LOKETI-935810 format. One record per residue: x, y, z of N, C-alpha, C in turn; residue in one letter. Coordinates in steps of 0.05 Angstrom, whole numbers, plus 32768, in hexadecimal, padded with zeros to 4 digits. Example, Ala and Ser with C-alpha at 12.3 -4.5 7.8 and 13.67 -1.06 7.14 Angstrom:
BEGIN
81087F8E809C80F67FA6809C81087FBE809CA/81017FD3808E81117FEB808F81028001809DS/
//
This chain:
BEGIN
8D0384D6895E8CF884D6894A8CD684D1894EM/8CCA84DE893A8CAA84DD89388C9E84C4892EI/8C9684B489438C8284A2893F8C6484AC8929K/8C6E849F89138C5B84AB89008C47849288FAL/8C2C849489038C16848388F98C0E848888E7G/8C0F847288CD8C02846F88B68BEA845E88BBI/8BD3847188B48BB8846088B78BAE845B8898L/8BA5843C88928B9D843388738B878422887EF/8B7C841988698B67840688648B4B84198862G/8B368415887F8B23842388868B0C8416887BG/8AF8841E88858ADA841088818AD2841C8867R/8ADA842E88558AD38437883B8AD0841E8825S/8AC0842B88138AC7841887F88ADE842187EBG/8AF6843287F88B0C843887EA8B1F842187F8E/8B19841388038B268407881F8B4783FB880FH/8B4283F487EE8B5683E387E88B6983FE87DEE/8B5E840F87D38B74842987CA8B7C843387E0I/8B7A843587FB8B85843A88108B9A842A8817S/8B9D8414880E8BB083FE88158BC884028800L/8BC4840A87E98BCF840C87D88BE5842587DCL/8BD7843C87DB8BD6845887E88BF3845487FFS/8BEC844A88128BF7844B88298C10843D882CS/8C0F8427881A8C2E841488118C3D84248807A/8C37843887F48C4A844C87E78C50846087F9S/8C44846C88098C4D847D881B8C5F84718835V/8C57845E883E8C6D844D884F8C83844E8846I/8C8C843D882B8C9E8440881D8CB38457881BR/8CA4846D88178CAC8486880E8CB784988827A/8CAE848E883D8CB3849B88578CD4849F885DI/8CDD84B588638CF884AB886C8CFC84A5888AD/8D05848E88838D03847B88A48D1A848B88B9K/8D2C849788A88D3E84A088C18D3684BE88D0T/8D1984C688C98D0884D888D98CF284CE88E5R/8CE884BB88DB8CCD84B488E38CCD849688E5Y/8CC0848D89048CBE847289098CA9846C88FEE/8C9E845F88EE8C84845888DD8C70844188ECV/8C60844688F18C49843189078C2D843688F1V/8C33842188E08C17841988D28C00840C88E6P/8BE6841888DC8BDB841688EA8BBB840888DDI/8BB883EF88D58B9D83EB88C78B8483EE88CDG/8B7283F088BF8B5283F688CA8B4983E888B4I/8B3C83D488C38B2F83BA88AE8B0983C588ABT/8B0783B6888C8AEB83BC88888AD883BE8898K/8AD783B588AB8AC583B188BE8ACB83C988DDE/8ADC83D688D98AE883EB88EB8AFB83E888FEG/8B0583D289058B1B83C789138B3183D4890BR/8B3E83DB89258B6083E489228B7483CD892AW/8B8583CD89178B9C83BC891E8BB883C68916L/8BCA83C4892D8BE283CE89298BF583BA8919L/8C0283C189038C1383B288EE8C2983B488EBY/8C4083A188F48C5D83A588EC8C6D839688DCD/8C56838B88CB8C60837288B38C6F83858897G/8C76837788838C77837C88668C6283918861A/8C6D83A588588C5783B788458C4E83A98830T/8C50839B88248C4C8385880D8C338379880FE/8C30837A882C8C13836788358C00837A883AK/8C068391883D8BF283AD883C8BE983AC881EI/8BF983A8880F8BEE83B187F28BD2839487E5E/8BE1838287F38BD0836487EB8BB8835D87FBD/8BB7837388108BA0837388208BAC835A8838G/8BBE834F883A8BC7833388498BCD833E8869S/8BCF8357886A8BDA8368887F8BCC83598898W/8BB1835D88918B95836188AB8BA5834288B4Q/8B9F832E88A88BA4830D88B58BBA830F88C9Q/8BD8831B88BE8BEA832088CA8BEA832988E4E/8BDE834488E78BD7835388F98BC783468910A/8BB2833D89078BA2832A89168BAB83168927E/8BC28309891B8BCA82F489258BE682FE893DD/8BF08312892E8C02832389468BF583298963A/8BD88334895C8BC9834189758BC5832D8986L/8BBC830E897A8BB082FA89858BCB82EE8999A/8BDB82E989918BF982E389998C0282F489B0K/8C08831489AA8C11832289BC8C02833E89C0D/8BE7833D89D28BDA835089CD8BE5836C89E0P/8BF4836889F18C04837D89FD8C13838889E6E/8C23837789DD8C31838C89C78C1E839E89ACK/8C0B838E89A88BFB8393898E8BDF839B8990Y/8BD4839D89AB8BBC83AA89B38BC183CC89BCG/8BA783CF89BA8BAE83F489BE8B9083FD89BEF/8B8D841989CD8B73842089D08B6E843A89BDS/8B5E844589B18B57846089A18B5F847389BDL/8B48847089D08B4E848A89E38B5E847F89FEM/8B62849C8A078B7484978A238B8D849F8A1AG/8BA084A38A2B8BBB84A98A2D8BCB84968A3DT/8BBF847A8A468BCC84638A518BE384598A43E/8BED84428A478C0384398A3C8BF4842B8A29K/8BFA84298A0F8BEB841889F78BD0842A89E8G/8BD1843C89F08BBF845389E58BC3845289CCA/8BBA846889BC8BC0846C899F8BCD848489A0L/8BCB849689B98BD884AF89BB8BFA84A389C8K/8BFE848E89D58C10848789DB8C21847589C8T/8C18846A89AF8C278464899B8C2C8475898BR/8C1E848889848C2B849289668C2884B68974I/8C3A84C589678C3C84DF89648C2D84EF8956D/8C2F84E7893D8C1B84F1892C8C0C84DC8912F/8BF884E6890E8BE584D189028BE584DE88DCA/8BE884CD88CA8BE884D088AC8BCF84BA88A6L/8BBC84CB88A98BA484B988958BAA84B28877P/8BA9849C88748BA8849B88558B8E848C8852I/8B80848F885F8B5F848688578B4C84978846L/8B49848D882F8B35848A88198B10848C881EH/8B0D84A1881A8AEA84A1881C8AE184A5882DG/8AC6849D883A8ABC84A3885A8ACA84958868P/8AC6849C88848AD6849388938AF18496889FY/8AFA84A788848B1E84B088848B1984CA887CG/8B0B84D588698B1084E9885A8B0484F58865E/8AE984F8886F8AD6850388748ACC8513888CD/8AE78513889B8AEA852A88B68AE4851288CFG/8ADC84FC88C98AD184E688DF8AEE84E088EBT/8B0384D588E48B1B84D288F18B2B84E788FAI/8B2784FC88EC8B38851188F18B268521890CQ/8B0E851D890C8B05851F892D8B108510893CG/8B0F84FB893B8B1C84E889518B3A84F48958L/8B4884F689468B60850889488B60851D8959F/8B4B852989578B4D854889698B3B85438985E/8B34852889818B2D852489A28B3B851A89B3M/8B4E850989A38B6284FE89B98B80850589BBI/8B81852189AA8B94853389A38BAB85278999D/8BA7852289848BBD851589738BBF852A895FI/8BD7853589568BD98541893E8BDD852C8921P/8BD2853E89118BCB852688F58BCD853688DEY/8BD5852B88C68BD9853888A98BC18538889DG/8BC58553888B8BAE8559887C8B9385668884G/8B7C856A887B8B6B857B88868B5B857A8898C/8B51858B88A88B3E858988C18B26857D88C4G/8B14858088D28AFC856B88D38AE6857D88BDV/8AEC859788BF8AD585A588AF8ADF85A98890T/8AFB85A8888B8B0185A488708AFC858D8863G/8B04857788748B02855A886B8AE185568864S/8AD8856188758AB6855A88718AAE85668857A/8AB4857F88588AAB859188418AB185848824L/8AC9858488218AD98578880B8ACA855A8803A/8AC5854B88178ABD853388148A9D852E880AM/8A8B854088168A728548880C8A71855D87EED/8A6E854F87DA8A72855C87BD8A5F857087BBK/8A41856C87C98A31857E87C48A36859787DBI/8A34859287F08A4285A688058A5F85BA87FDL/8A7085AA87ED8A8785BA87E18A7A85CB87C9A/8A6285C287BA8A6085D187A38A5285EE87A8K/8A4485EA87C48A35860087C78A4B861987D3N/8A63861287E28A77861E87E88A89862D87D4L/8A8A861987BF8A9B862487AF8A8B863587A0F/8A6B863487998A5E864B87908A60865D879BE/8A60866087BA8A64867787C98A86868A87C7Q/8A96867887C08AB1868387B98AB2868E879EA/8A9B868987898AA2869687718AAC8682875BG/8AAF866B87628ABE865687518AAD864E8740L/8AB6864987248AA6863D870E8AA486218717P/8A8D861B870E8A7C860087118A7285F386F2Q/8A6785DE86F18A5685D386DB8A3985D786E8G/8A2385D186DA8A1185D286E98A0485B786F1A/89F485B1870689F28598871089D28599871FY/89CC8585872589B4857E873089BC856A874CV/89AA8570876089A88563877789968554877DI/89988538878B897E8525878D898C851887A6A/8970850187AA897584F887C8896B84DB87C6F/897684CC87D3897484AA87CC894F84A887D3R/894D84B787EC892B84B687F0891C84BD87DAE/891D84D587CD891384DF87BE891384CE879AE/892F84BC8798893484AC8787891D8494878DW/8921848F87A18912846E87A588E9847587A5E/88E3848F87AB88C8849987A788BF84A48791Q/88D284B8877C88C684BA876A88DF84BD8753T/88E884AB874A88FA84A7873588F084B6871DQ/88DD84B3871488D384CD86FD88D784E186FDA/88D384ED871288D38513871888F08518871BL/88FF8506872889218510872489318508870BV/892384F886F7892984F386DF8923850886D5V/890E851386CE890B852D86C48917854186C8D/8916854986E98928855E86EF893E855E86E4R/8950854A86E2896E854886D88966854D86BCV/8953854386A789598548868C894A855F8680E/8940856E86938933858F8695894A85A08698T/895E859B86B1897285AB86B3898C85A986AAE/898B858E86A189AA8588869589A585798678L/89BB8570866A89BB8561865289CB85508655S/89C4853D864889D88527864989F5852B863AY/8A09851B86428A10851286598A0F8517866FP/8A0A850C86858A0F851286A08A24850186AFV/8A26850E86C58A3384F986D88A2384F986F3F/8A2184E486FE8A1384DD87198A2384D5872AV/8A2584E187418A3B84DB87558A2884DB8777K/8A3684CA87828A2B84CA87A08A3C84E387A4P/8A2B84ED87BF8A3C850B87C28A4E850487D8S/8A5184F087EB8A6E84E487F18A7784CF87F6N/8A8D84CD87DF8A9784B587D68AB484C687C7M/8AC884B187C48AE284C287B48AE584A887A8G/8AFD84AA87988B0A849A87858AF484918770S/8AE184A287688ACC84A387558AC384878756S/8ABA847E87718AAD846787778A8E84708772V/8A7E8462876A8A5B846487658A5B847C874FG/8A6A848387408A64849587298A6784878710I/8A56849387038A4A848F86E98A4284A086D4T/8A4A84A086BE8A4384AD86A48A2984A88696K/8A1984B5869989FF84AB868D89FA84BE8672A/89F184AE865B89F084BB864089D484BE8635K/89B884AC864889A484AC8649899684A3865ED/897684A38659896684A4866B896D848B867DR/8973846D866F897584578679898D8457868DE/89A08466867D89BF8464868A89BA847486A7S/89AD848A86A689A9849986B68999848986C9L/8983847D86CE897B847186E3898B846086ECV/899A844F86DC89AC843686E689C0844686F8E/89CC846186F189E0847086FE89D38478871DA/89BD847C871589AD8496873589B284788747I/89A78463874189A6844B874E89BD843A875DS/89D48442874C89EB8437875589F4844E8766L/89F68467876A8A028481877389EB847C8792A/89DD8472878D89CA847687A889CE845F87BBA/89E1844887B189EA843A87C089FE844587CDR/8A0D845687C98A26845E87E28A18847387EAF/8A06847F87E98A00849D87FB89E384A687F3D/89D584AF880889BB84B9880089B484D287F2R/89D084E387F389CC84FF87E689E084F587C8R/89CE850087B789DF84F8879089E385158785L/89F1850E87718A008528875F89F98528874AL/89EC852B873589F28530872389F585448711I/8A10854187008A1E855886F98A17855086DDE/8A1D857186CD8A1E857286B18A39856986A9Q/8A338557868E8A4A854F867E8A5C85648674G/8A75856A86778A81857986658A95856E8653I/8A95857986408AB1856786298ACA85788633D/8AD6856986438AEF857A86508B0385668652C/8B188578865B8B328566865F8B38856D8681R/8B408555868F8B40855986AB8B56855A86B2E/8B5E857486C38B75857F86CD8B74857C86E8L/8B93857986FC8B90857A871C8BAA85858720E/8BA6858E87358BBF859A87488BC1859B8763T/8BD9858E87708BD98592878A8BDE85A9879AG/8BCE85A587BC8BD585BA87CC8BE085B587E3V/8BF285C087E88C0285BF88088BFF85DA8812L/8BF785D8882E8BFB85F3883E8BDE85F5884FG/8BE8860488618BCB860988778BC08623886DN/8BCF863A88788BBD865388768BCF865D8859Y/8BE2865688568BF08660883A8BEE8646882BQ/8BE5864588158BE3862B88098BF6862E87EFA/8BFF861887E68C13862287CB8C09860887BEK/8C0A860687A58C0085F7878E8C1685EB8782T/8C1385D187748C2B85CB87658C2685C48749S/8C3285BC87328C2E85B887188C0E85B48710A/8C0485B886F98BEC85AD86F38BF0859086E0V/8BE7857A86EC8BE8856686DC8BCA856586C8G/8BC8854C86B68BB2854986A68BB3852886A9E/8B95851F86AE8B8F850386AD8B8484FA868FI/8B8C84E586868B8984DC86688B7F84C18671L/8B6384C486748B5A84A786858B558494866FP/8B5A847B86708B59846186638B408459865BS/8B2E8461866F8B108463866A8B0284768660A/8AE8847E86638AD7848D86558AD884A68663E/8AD984A086818AE884B786948AF584AB86A6F/8B0584BE86B48B1884AC86CB8B0584A386E0Y/8AFE849086DB8AED848086F38AFC846A8701D/8AF0845887168AFD8450872D8B1884388726Y/8B11842787068B24841487008B38842986EET/8B2E843886E38B49844B86D48B5C845586E5A/8B50846086FD8B63846987118B748454871FK/8B69843D87258B81842787358B7C84118725Y/8B73840487148B7483E987108B7783E586EDF/8B7E83FE86E08B8183F486C68B9F83EE86B8D/8BAF83E986CC8BCD83E486C88BDB83FB86BBG/8BD6841286C68BE4842A86B88BDA8430869BG/8BC3842C868F8BBC843086798BB784578679K/8BA18459868B8B9D847886948BBE84848699S/8BB6849986858BD584A986868BD084C48690K/8BEB84CB86A28BEE84E586AE8C0184F6869FI/8BF5850E869C8C0B851E86918C14853A86A0C/8C2F853A86A78C34854F86BA8C4E855686B1I/8C4F857486A68C3A858486AD8C2185858695P/8C08858C869D8BF8858B86878BFD85A18671A/8BF2859886538BFE85A886428BE385BD863BD/8BE985CE864E8BD285E0864E8BE68602864AI/8BDD861786488BE9862F86448BF286348660P/8C06864586648C10864D867E8BF7865C868DE/8BEB866786808BDF867F868B8BC486778698Q/8BB8865886888B99864786908BA8863686ACT/8BC4863286AC8BD0862B86C88BCF863586E0A/8BD9864F86DB8BD4866586F38BBB866786FDQ/8BA7866886EC8B89866E86F58B82865286FFE/8B87863B86F58B7E862487098B8686228724L/8BA8862787208BB3862587438BA486408751R/8B9D8652874A8B91866987558B788660875CS/8B6B8652874E8B49864787568B4F86348767L/8B61862287678B67860D877A8B7086118793A/8B7B862C87968B7C863A87B38B64863E87C0V/8B56865187AC8B3C865A87B58B28864A87BET/8B29863187AD8B14861387B68B24861287DAA/8B3F860987D48B48860187E98B3F860D87FEY/8B44862988028B3D8638881C8B21863C881FQ/8B0D863C88078AF2863D88138AE38622881CA/8AF6860A881D8AED85FB882A8AFA85F18841L/8B11860488478B1F860988648B3685EB886BD/8B3985E9884D8B4E85D188518B6F85D58858C/8B7385C088608B9185C8886C8BA485AC8867A/8BC385B5886D8BCB859F88628BD585998849G/8BC2858A883A8BC78585881F8BAC8579880FF/8BAD857D87F48B95857187EE8B9C857087CDA/8B8E856987B98B8E856B87A48B71856F8791R/8B72858A87828B5B8597877C8B55858F875DV/8B44858687548B3B858187378B2A85908727D/8B358597870E8B2585AB87048B1E859C86E4F/8B0285A786DC8B0185A086BD8B0985B486AAF/8B1685B086988B1D85C786838B0C85C38666M/8AF585D186678ADF85CA864C8AF785D2862CE/8AF785B686268B0385B686058B0385CC85F5K/8AE485D585F18AE485EB85DE8AE9860685E1Q/8AE5861085FD8AEA862986068B07862B8618T/8B10861686288B28861986368B1B86238654G/8B03862186588AF5863086738AF686178681K/8B01861F869D8B07860E86B48AEE860A86C9L/8AE985F186CD8AD685EE86DD8AE485E186F7F/8AD685E7870D8AE785E0872A8AD285BF872EI/8ADC85A4872F8AD0858E872C8ACE85898751N/8AE7858487638AEB857A877E8AFE857E8784E/8B00858287A08B18858387B48B1E856187BCI/8B33855387C18B3E853E87C58B4A853D87DCN/8B43853C87FC8B558548880D8B6685278810T/8B688512880D8B7E84FD88118B7D84F287F5I/8B88850187E08B8684F187C48B9A84DC87C3P/8B9684CC87B38BA884AC87AF8BCA84B787ABG/8BD384A087BB8BEF84A087BB8BFE848A87B4F/8BEC847F879F8BFA846287948C108471877ET/8C1C845C87768C318460875F8C25846D8748K/8C06846A87428BFF847687238BEF84928731F/8BF78497874C8BE284B187568BEA84CD874BS/8BDC84E287498BE784F7873A8BEE850C8756M/8BEA8511876C8BEC8520877B8C1585188781F/8C1C850B87888C37850B87908C4785118779P/8C41850787608C4A850E87418C468526873CL/8C2F853987488C30854F87418C458564874FL/8C4E855787678C62856787788C7D855C8772W/8C7E8549876A8C9A853F875E8C9E85568745E/8C88855C87328C91856C87208C9E85898727E/8C8D858E87468C9685A787518CAB85AA875EA/8CB8858E875A8CCF8592876B8CD3858A878AG/8CBB857B87948CB7857187A68CB9855087A8V/8CCE854887B58CCD852A87AB8CBA851987BFA/8CB5850387BD8CA084F687CF8CA484F687E9Y/8CBC84F287F68CC684EC88128CC985098826P/8CCB851D880C8CC9853C88148CA9853E881AE/8C99853888098C7D853E88098C7385358823L/8C798517882E8C6A851388418C73852A8859I/8C8A852788618C9B8535886C8C8A855B8870E/8C86855F88598C77857C885F8C5A85798864R/8C4D8568885E8C34855B886C8C3185598884I/8C46854B88908C4B854B88AA8C4E855E88BCV/8C5E857288B28C67859388C08C4F859F88BEE/8C41859D88A88C2685AE88A48C1085AA88B6L/8C10858A88C28C03858488D38C06858988EDG/8C1C858B88F18C2B859689108C2385B48912Y/8C2985BC88FC8C2485E188F88C0485E388F9E/8BF685D588F48BD985DF88F58BD285D18919R/8BDA85BB891E8BD685B6893B8BDE85CF894EY/8BF685D789498BFE85EF89608BEF8602895FH/8BEF860A89428BDC862689418BBF8620894DA/8BB7860B894B8B9B860489528B9C86078975K/8BB285FA89828BB385F6899A8BB6861889ADN/8BC9862989918BD1863F89A78BB8865189A6R/8BA3864C898F8B8E865B89918B79865389A6G/8B77863D89B48B63863489C98B6E864389E1Q/8B55864A89F18B5786588A088B4886478A1FT/8B4B864A8A358B34863D8A4A8B27865A8A63T/8B1286538A558AFC866A8A698B0086638A89L/
//
């Protein structure tokens, strides 16, 4: 039986979302095939083995229980990240499935750790994770791949702190209101604001600068928000296409996770089949342009007036909560939640073996 390490929590601002996602994943896993090994990472970066109730992961009380267990029985619950001795992570788990949203989980850092200690893992590798997490770098590669995008302006925190007026002038010259202001490296819409005038633009950039030193200001588009799931390594397959009908003015952090289900998900999206086919094709192109692997969700805007598609971003560890689009998209495509997790594990092993097969010793 495969010892499947589910990593949750993490140091990012999306810690609580990871708790919700990982609890859903743990409940869905086929326990006859996998021995689940939950591993929580605190907001301070401490790693803890946890074998308590899944409900306590959701409400955050898992941490105290894990810390108490470690204090009482350090031999059973203690472990090291590096090495191969008894109690090392490599002996605790056979495969790692990080359900960690945002920095330190979705940006290639933890993927690099798994590469170093030779543990196969689910999802994108170091390069794909890092590129997809960085919205500015992703946009550069999307442009090279010929993918349609909306207009945007790049700014830096240092530039903002020194010459706010120049940044505002550049945005107002190159774009028109409304605009969306985002930190380059965050997920789950954290730090994203819609700005409708100069005053709100200043507030939005100041907020985004709290999360990252590289800032992205995008042209607002009167659009519908469409998404599709991708599974695969070299050969990628796409799911159904879904549409987000947000409860807020746009699909922000609160609307995604804490509006009690008021935001609606329409699967399949009510769009022409030709548009759905085009979107799925663009999604595969984007997935390959960023060297993604395993699984991801690709997000698009469809301009209401023209029906034109614009790529928004790739999310390499999409939400897995009961309200999340990714597992629902695959369910519509005939892939049940437990089967989806199994396929992600299979793809992780496939990538691991292909990588090792390609290594040579000089």
